[in-house]
C-alpha positions as CSV (number, residue, x, y, z in Angstrom):
1,M,-40.1,134.0,21.7
2,A,-36.3,134.0,21.2
3,T,-35.9,132.5,24.6
4,L,-38.2,129.6,23.7
5,V,-36.4,129.0,20.5
6,G,-33.1,129.0,22.3
7,F,-34.3,126.5,24.9
8,I,-35.7,124.2,22.1
9,F,-32.4,124.5,20.2
10,V,-30.2,123.7,23.1
11,L,-32.5,120.9,24.3
12,V,-32.5,119.3,20.9
13,I,-28.7,119.4,20.8
14,L,-28.5,117.9,24.3
15,L,-30.9,115.1,23.3
16,I,-28.8,114.4,20.1
17,I,-25.7,114.2,22.4
18,F,-27.4,111.8,24.9
19,E,-28.7,109.7,22.0
20,M,-25.2,109.5,20.4
21,L,-23.8,108.6,23.9
22,R,-26.5,105.9,24.4
23,R,-25.7,104.3,20.9
24,R,-22.0,104.5,21.6
25,H,-21.4,106.8,18.7
26,L,-19.7,109.3,21.0
27,R,-17.3,108.5,23.8
28,E,-18.0,109.7,27.3
29,K,-15.0,112.0,27.6
30,Y,-16.2,114.0,24.6
31,A,-19.8,113.8,25.6
32,V,-19.0,115.4,28.9
33,L,-17.5,118.4,27.2
34,W,-20.5,118.9,25.0
35,I,-23.0,118.4,27.8
36,I,-21.1,121.1,29.8
37,I,-21.3,123.4,26.8
38,G,-25.0,122.7,26.4
39,I,-25.8,123.3,30.1
40,G,-23.8,126.7,29.9
41,M,-25.9,127.6,26.8
42,L,-29.1,126.7,28.7
43,V,-28.0,128.9,31.6
44,L,-27.3,131.8,29.2
45,V,-30.7,131.3,27.5
46,A,-32.5,131.2,30.9
47,F,-30.6,134.2,32.3
48,P,-29.5,136.5,29.5
49,Q,-28.7,139.1,32.1
50,L,-25.6,137.1,32.9
51,L,-24.3,137.8,29.4
52,F,-25.0,141.6,29.8
53,W,-23.3,141.5,33.3
54,A,-20.2,139.6,31.9
55,S,-19.9,141.9,28.9
56,G,-20.0,144.9,31.3
57,V,-17.4,143.4,33.6
58,L,-15.1,142.6,30.6
59,G,-15.7,145.9,28.9
60,V,-17.3,144.5,25.8
61,Q,-19.7,147.0,24.2
62,V,-22.1,144.5,22.7
63,P,-23.0,141.3,24.6
64,S,-23.4,139.3,21.4
65,N,-19.7,140.1,20.6
66,L,-18.8,138.5,23.9
67,L,-20.9,135.4,23.1
68,F,-19.2,135.1,19.7
69,A,-15.7,135.5,21.2
70,M,-16.5,132.9,23.8
71,A,-17.8,130.5,21.1
72,L,-14.7,131.1,19.0
73,L,-12.4,130.5,22.0
74,L,-14.4,127.4,22.9
75,L,-14.0,126.0,19.3
76,V,-10.3,126.7,19.3
77,L,-9.9,124.8,22.6
78,V,-12.0,121.9,21.3
79,C,-9.9,121.7,18.1
80,L,-6.7,121.8,20.2
81,H,-8.1,119.0,22.4
82,L,-9.0,116.9,19.3
83,S,-5.6,117.5,17.8
84,F,-4.0,116.3,21.0
85,E,-6.2,113.2,21.1
86,Q,-5.5,112.5,17.4
87,S,-1.7,112.8,18.0
88,Q,-1.9,110.3,20.8
89,G,-4.0,107.9,18.7
90,E,-1.4,108.1,15.8
91,D,1.4,107.2,18.2
92,E,-0.5,104.3,19.6
93,I,-1.3,103.1,16.0
94,R,2.3,103.3,15.0
95,V,3.5,101.3,18.1
96,L,0.8,98.7,17.4
97,A,1.8,98.5,13.8
98,E,5.4,97.9,14.8
99,E,4.4,95.2,17.2
100,V,2.3,93.5,14.6
101,G,5.2,93.5,12.2
102,I,7.6,92.0,14.7
103,L,5.0,89.3,15.7
104,R,4.3,88.5,12.0
105,L,8.1,88.1,11.4
106,K,8.3,85.7,14.3
107,V,5.3,83.7,13.0
108,Q,6.9,83.4,9.6
109,E,10.2,82.2,11.2
110,L,8.4,79.6,13.3
111,E,6.4,78.4,10.2
112,T,9.7,78.2,8.2
113,R,11.3,76.1,10.9
114,R,8.2,73.8,11.1
115,T,8.2,73.2,7.4
116,R,11.9,72.5,7.4
117,K,11.4,69.9,10.2
118,Q,8.5,68.3,8.4
119,S,10.3,68.1,5.1
120,T,13.5,66.5,6.5
121,P,13.4,62.8,7.5
122,T,13.4,62.1,11.3
123,S,16.9,60.5,11.1
124,E,18.3,63.7,9.7
125,V,16.8,66.0,12.3
126,R,19.6,67.7,14.0
127,S,19.6,69.4,17.3
128,P,19.7,73.2,17.4
129,G,23.2,74.5,17.5
130,R,24.9,71.5,15.9
131,P,26.3,71.8,12.4
132,P,24.8,69.6,9.8
133,E,26.5,66.3,9.2
134,T,28.1,65.9,5.9
135,T,28.0,62.6,4.0
136,A,31.1,61.7,2.0
């Protein structure tokens, strides 16, 4: 009975991951990680002897403790990966904000020049680099 519940639980999680991937609520690089985790859980549910064997090899007295330790290690690695991704995203956002600020300043300068050109009569338009003519 526990094996059946485990299968159903893991299959539901995998279906949720595939549905989120299909609707583009989850990016592929994160979906691959969760699909690998789900397949690993399916293998452990199908062959619980693997967990007993691994706990014997690693010297863990209770196999469920090994499962909790693996889950904790996996969650720490996922958090570390997400922190890395967030740091990269923040750097990209900062660079983009700086570029938008520079472009906005250039647009304002161009608009200022254009309004000055439109407000001055055509005879008084001077070429760039020449000082303005003074009328005495």
